[in-house]
C-alpha positions as a Markdown table, in Angstrom:
| # | Residue | x | y | z |
|---|---|---|---|---|
| 1 | Met | 10.0 | 21.5 | 164.7 |
| 2 | Arg | 9.8 | 17.5 | 164.4 |
| 3 | Ile | 12.5 | 15.5 | 162.6 |
| 4 | Leu | 12.5 | 12.3 | 161.2 |
| 5 | Ile | 15.7 | 10.5 | 161.3 |
| 6 | Ala | 16.1 | 7.5 | 158.9 |
| 7 | Asp | 19.3 | 5.9 | 159.5 |
| 8 | Asp | 19.8 | 2.3 | 161.0 |
| 9 | His | 22.9 | 3.1 | 162.9 |
| 10 | Pro | 22.4 | 4.0 | 166.6 |
| 11 | Ile | 25.6 | 5.6 | 166.9 |
| 12 | Val | 24.6 | 8.0 | 164.3 |
| 13 | Ala | 21.1 | 8.5 | 165.5 |
| 14 | Ser | 23.1 | 9.3 | 169.0 |
| 15 | Gly | 25.1 | 11.6 | 167.3 |
| 16 | Cys | 22.2 | 13.4 | 165.9 |
| 17 | Arg | 20.6 | 13.5 | 169.4 |
| 18 | Thr | 23.7 | 14.5 | 170.8 |
| 19 | Val | 24.4 | 17.5 | 168.2 |
| 20 | Leu | 20.7 | 18.6 | 168.8 |
| 21 | Ala | 20.3 | 18.3 | 172.1 |
| 22 | Asp | 21.0 | 22.1 | 172.6 |
| 23 | Glu | 18.2 | 23.1 | 170.6 |
| 24 | Pro | 14.8 | 22.7 | 172.4 |
| 25 | Asp | 12.4 | 23.6 | 169.7 |
| 26 | Ile | 13.8 | 20.6 | 167.9 |
| 27 | Val | 11.7 | 17.2 | 168.7 |
| 28 | Leu | 13.5 | 13.7 | 167.4 |
| 29 | Met | 11.6 | 10.6 | 165.5 |
| 30 | Glu | 14.0 | 8.3 | 164.6 |
| 31 | Ala | 13.3 | 5.1 | 161.9 |
| 32 | Pro | 16.0 | 2.5 | 161.1 |
| 33 | Asp | 14.2 | 1.8 | 157.5 |
| 34 | Ala | 12.5 | 3.0 | 154.7 |
| 35 | Asp | 9.5 | 1.1 | 155.6 |
| 36 | Ser | 8.9 | 2.8 | 159.2 |
| 37 | Ala | 10.2 | 6.0 | 158.1 |
| 38 | Glu | 7.2 | 6.3 | 155.8 |
| 39 | His | 5.1 | 4.9 | 158.1 |
| 40 | Ile | 6.2 | 7.8 | 160.2 |
| 41 | Phe | 6.0 | 10.3 | 157.8 |
| 42 | Val | 2.5 | 9.5 | 157.1 |
| 43 | Thr | 1.1 | 9.3 | 160.2 |
| 44 | Glu | 3.3 | 12.2 | 161.8 |
| 45 | Arg | 4.2 | 14.3 | 159.1 |
| 46 | Pro | 7.4 | 15.8 | 160.6 |
| 47 | Asp | 9.1 | 19.2 | 159.7 |
| 48 | Val | 11.9 | 17.7 | 158.0 |
| 49 | Cys | 13.2 | 14.1 | 157.1 |
| 50 | Leu | 16.8 | 13.5 | 158.1 |
| 51 | Ile | 17.2 | 10.8 | 155.6 |
| 52 | Asp | 20.3 | 8.3 | 155.1 |
| 53 | Ile | 21.2 | 7.1 | 151.9 |
| 54 | Asn | 22.6 | 3.3 | 152.7 |
| 55 | Leu | 19.5 | 2.2 | 153.8 |
| 56 | Pro | 19.4 | -1.6 | 155.0 |
| 57 | Thr | 16.4 | -2.1 | 152.2 |
| 58 | Val | 15.7 | 0.4 | 149.7 |
| 59 | Ser | 18.2 | 3.5 | 149.6 |
| 60 | Gly | 17.0 | 6.6 | 151.2 |
| 61 | Phe | 16.9 | 7.7 | 147.3 |
| 62 | Glu | 13.9 | 5.7 | 147.0 |
| 63 | Leu | 12.3 | 6.5 | 150.7 |
| 64 | Ala | 12.7 | 10.1 | 149.2 |
| 65 | Arg | 10.4 | 9.1 | 146.6 |
| 66 | Arg | 8.2 | 7.8 | 148.0 |
| 67 | Val | 7.7 | 10.6 | 151.3 |
| 68 | Leu | 7.5 | 13.6 | 148.3 |
| 69 | Ala | 4.9 | 10.7 | 146.6 |
| 70 | His | 2.8 | 11.6 | 150.2 |
| 71 | Asp | 3.8 | 15.2 | 150.2 |
| 72 | Ala | 5.3 | 16.9 | 147.3 |
| 73 | Lys | 6.8 | 19.7 | 149.5 |
| 74 | Ala | 7.8 | 17.7 | 152.3 |
| 75 | Arg | 11.2 | 19.2 | 153.6 |
| 76 | Ile | 14.1 | 16.4 | 152.6 |
| 77 | Ile | 17.8 | 16.6 | 153.9 |
| 78 | Met | 20.0 | 13.3 | 152.6 |
| 79 | Phe | 22.8 | 12.3 | 155.4 |
| 80 | Ser | 25.7 | 10.3 | 153.9 |
| 81 | Met | 28.9 | 9.3 | 154.3 |
| 82 | Asn | 29.8 | 9.7 | 150.8 |
| 83 | Asp | 30.0 | 13.2 | 149.7 |
| 84 | Asp | 31.1 | 12.5 | 146.5 |
| 85 | Pro | 29.5 | 15.1 | 143.9 |
| 86 | Val | 27.5 | 12.2 | 142.0 |
| 87 | Tyr | 25.6 | 11.3 | 145.0 |
| 88 | Val | 24.6 | 15.4 | 145.8 |
| 89 | Ala | 23.9 | 15.4 | 142.2 |
| 90 | Arg | 21.5 | 12.5 | 142.6 |
| 91 | Ala | 20.1 | 13.8 | 145.9 |
| 92 | Ile | 19.0 | 17.0 | 144.4 |
| 93 | Glu | 17.8 | 15.0 | 141.6 |
| 94 | Val | 15.3 | 13.6 | 143.7 |
| 95 | Gly | 14.0 | 16.2 | 145.5 |
| 96 | Ala | 16.0 | 16.8 | 148.8 |
| 97 | Lys | 16.9 | 20.6 | 149.9 |
| 98 | Gly | 20.1 | 19.6 | 151.5 |
| 99 | Phe | 22.9 | 17.5 | 151.9 |
| 100 | Val | 24.9 | 17.3 | 154.6 |
| 101 | Ser | 27.7 | 14.4 | 155.0 |
| 102 | Lys | 28.2 | 12.5 | 158.1 |
| 103 | Asn | 32.0 | 13.5 | 157.8 |
| 104 | Gly | 31.4 | 16.6 | 158.0 |
| 105 | Asp | 31.4 | 19.5 | 160.9 |
| 106 | Pro | 28.3 | 18.6 | 163.0 |
| 107 | Gln | 27.2 | 22.7 | 162.7 |
| 108 | Asn | 26.3 | 21.7 | 159.4 |
| 109 | Leu | 23.5 | 19.4 | 160.6 |
| 110 | Val | 22.4 | 22.0 | 162.8 |
| 111 | Asp | 22.2 | 24.5 | 160.1 |
| 112 | Ala | 20.9 | 22.3 | 157.4 |
| 113 | Ile | 17.5 | 21.7 | 159.6 |
| 114 | Arg | 17.1 | 25.4 | 160.3 |
| 115 | Glu | 17.6 | 26.7 | 156.7 |
| 116 | Val | 15.5 | 23.4 | 155.0 |
| 117 | Gly | 13.0 | 23.6 | 157.8 |
| 118 | Lys | 12.1 | 27.2 | 157.1 |
| 119 | Gly | 11.2 | 26.1 | 153.3 |
| 120 | Gly | 15.4 | 27.1 | 152.2 |
| 121 | Val | 17.9 | 24.8 | 150.6 |
| 122 | Tyr | 21.5 | 24.0 | 152.5 |
| 123 | Leu | 25.0 | 22.6 | 151.2 |
| 124 | Pro | 27.4 | 22.8 | 153.6 |
| 125 | Pro | 30.1 | 25.5 | 152.2 |
| 126 | Ala | 33.0 | 23.0 | 151.1 |
| 127 | Leu | 30.8 | 21.0 | 149.2 |
| 128 | Ala | 29.1 | 23.6 | 147.5 |
| 129 | Gln | 32.7 | 24.6 | 146.5 |
| 130 | Asp | 33.2 | 21.4 | 144.8 |
| 131 | Met | 29.9 | 20.7 | 143.1 |
| 132 | Ala | 30.5 | 24.3 | 141.7 |
| 133 | Phe | 33.6 | 22.4 | 140.1 |
| 134 | Ala | 32.6 | 19.0 | 139.9 |
| 135 | Gly | 32.3 | 18.9 | 136.1 |
| 136 | Pro | 34.9 | 17.2 | 135.0 |
| 137 | Lys | 34.9 | 15.0 | 138.0 |
| 138 | Leu | 31.8 | 13.8 | 137.4 |
| 139 | Ala | 32.5 | 13.5 | 133.7 |
| 140 | Arg | 34.6 | 11.0 | 134.2 |
| 141 | Asn | 32.5 | 9.5 | 137.3 |
| 142 | Pro | 30.8 | 5.9 | 135.3 |
| 143 | Leu | 27.9 | 6.4 | 137.9 |
| 144 | Ser | 26.9 | 9.9 | 136.4 |
| 145 | Lys | 25.7 | 8.5 | 133.6 |
| 146 | Leu | 23.0 | 6.7 | 136.1 |
| 147 | Asn | 19.8 | 8.6 | 137.6 |
| 148 | Ser | 18.6 | 7.8 | 140.9 |
| 149 | Arg | 16.3 | 5.1 | 140.3 |
| 150 | Glu | 19.1 | 3.4 | 138.0 |
| 151 | Met | 21.8 | 3.9 | 141.0 |
| 152 | Glu | 19.2 | 1.5 | 143.0 |
| 153 | Ile | 18.3 | -0.8 | 141.1 |
| 154 | Leu | 22.3 | -1.7 | 140.4 |
| 155 | Arg | 22.3 | -1.2 | 144.1 |
| 156 | Leu | 19.9 | -3.8 | 144.8 |
| 157 | Leu | 20.9 | -6.1 | 141.9 |
| 158 | Ser | 24.7 | -5.8 | 143.8 |
| 159 | Ala | 22.7 | -7.0 | 146.6 |
| 160 | Gly | 21.9 | -10.1 | 145.1 |
| 161 | Arg | 18.5 | -9.4 | 144.5 |
| 162 | Ser | 16.2 | -11.0 | 141.7 |
| 163 | Leu | 14.1 | -8.5 | 139.5 |
| 164 | Ser | 11.2 | -9.7 | 140.9 |
| 165 | Glu | 12.6 | -8.7 | 144.2 |
| 166 | Ile | 13.6 | -5.6 | 143.3 |
| 167 | Ala | 10.2 | -5.4 | 141.7 |
| 168 | Trp | 8.2 | -5.3 | 144.7 |
| 169 | Met | 10.6 | -3.3 | 146.9 |
| 170 | Ile | 10.7 | -0.1 | 144.9 |
| 171 | His | 7.0 | -0.7 | 144.0 |
| 172 | Ala | 7.6 | -0.8 | 139.9 |
| 173 | Pro | 6.3 | -3.3 | 137.6 |
| 174 | Tyr | 8.9 | -6.5 | 136.8 |
| 175 | Lys | 8.8 | -5.3 | 133.3 |
| 176 | Thr | 10.5 | -1.7 | 134.3 |
| 177 | Val | 12.6 | -3.0 | 136.3 |
| 178 | Ala | 14.0 | -5.5 | 133.5 |
| 179 | Asn | 14.2 | -2.7 | 131.1 |
| 180 | Thr | 16.0 | -1.0 | 133.5 |
| 181 | Ser | 18.8 | -3.6 | 134.4 |
| 182 | Ala | 19.6 | -3.6 | 130.6 |
| 183 | Ile | 19.8 | -0.1 | 130.0 |
| 184 | Ile | 22.4 | -0.1 | 133.5 |
| 185 | Arg | 24.6 | -2.5 | 131.8 |
| 186 | Gln | 24.2 | -0.7 | 128.3 |
| 187 | Lys | 25.5 | 2.7 | 129.8 |
| 188 | Leu | 28.2 | 1.0 | 132.1 |
| 189 | Gly | 29.5 | -1.3 | 129.1 |
| 190 | Met | 28.7 | -4.5 | 131.5 |
| 191 | Arg | 27.8 | -7.8 | 130.2 |
| 192 | Thr | 27.6 | -10.0 | 133.5 |
| 193 | Ala | 26.1 | -9.9 | 136.7 |
| 194 | Ala | 29.8 | -10.2 | 138.3 |
| 195 | Glu | 30.8 | -7.3 | 136.6 |
| 196 | Leu | 27.7 | -5.3 | 137.6 |
| 197 | Val | 28.6 | -6.3 | 141.1 |
| 198 | Arg | 32.2 | -5.4 | 141.4 |
| 199 | Phe | 31.5 | -2.0 | 139.9 |
| 200 | Ala | 28.7 | -1.4 | 142.3 |
| 201 | Ile | 31.4 | -2.3 | 145.4 |
| 202 | Glu | 34.4 | -0.1 | 143.9 |
| 203 | Ser | 32.3 | 3.0 | 143.4 |
| 204 | Gly | 30.6 | 2.7 | 146.9 |
| 205 | Val | 27.0 | 2.1 | 145.8 |
| 206 | Ala | 26.6 | -1.4 | 147.0 |
């Protein structure tokens, strides 16, 4: 089974290699950003994609959308330091079949790859339990008002990207990005870019 790991942290990639070293049928491919990961997916067609949410350019959510645009049946596991239910919900919304926390048991990674690789879905037991009882917590989190595309645009805005740059980066019309930016401000009740940046940092989006 061929696994594509999209993560820009060498230590994380090394850790994945170590965890999977005892799985002789698994072959790893690695990419440090969305563009190179998309290229590898198109040319190599790995069986499973393990995608970090916080990639250095566009996020793992955007990469997942691109991968699924190439192959609607692609098997994707999202991988993140942030296991807040909002991020898990958005990963599922975008089309991921699994979610693994970098803070969790390393065996979860192996189990996720095995389960998603055979066509199933996977959440670690503790995370699945959190999701089952996440209703009130999700309702209190302002991020729950945003879909995955809106979270992506918020992240890029907070990084200082212009609307034109964002449109180019996520392959969307400028007008769509501008309208979405206005919708984000309305949903969050914020008027200035400074408020958006502060919120993005405090909520872990930036």
